Phi, psi and omega in degrees: 000140174291139186272131184260118183252162170259144178283175180293334176274003177094348179282142185293133170275175183289146173310143176243142167233158182237130187233138175257130183239152172292153182307314177303310181300315179307309178302318181294320180295320181291326175302303175305320181290318176301320182295324178270009182050047176236164173291161170297314176306318187281328178298316180294318175310313185292318176297329180289315181296317177303310183305317186285321176300321185283324182298313184277344173283338183286152175294127185292140176302126174257124179287145182289162183292147189280130169261152176285155195293328177298308182296319180297314179297316179295324182290322179291318180298323183279346181293148180287157184274130179235128175282140178280143173257113175083183175291143172309139175262150182289147171282127175262118177265132181241153180285144174277140183300143183267129179248000000 
């Protein structure tokens, strides 16, 4: 939970969090902040807001209905056998576009 502090006049300050970043990510964040004429802290806030908004705007993953183990096993055993063609290929992970 973020720590809420009080300012010198007694009003509560906004919650604060502390994050440890790798050097390269910190440099990228600083560069973005400079491009948009923001402080690094404010740029981090904006990016977190965008990320949270994007996260909640995506359709939630719906898990498939659960099968009892016997039914699942029977379905697997009844599948036809398919041979692989050639050597397995490496999986390439790509970055998802930021919105």
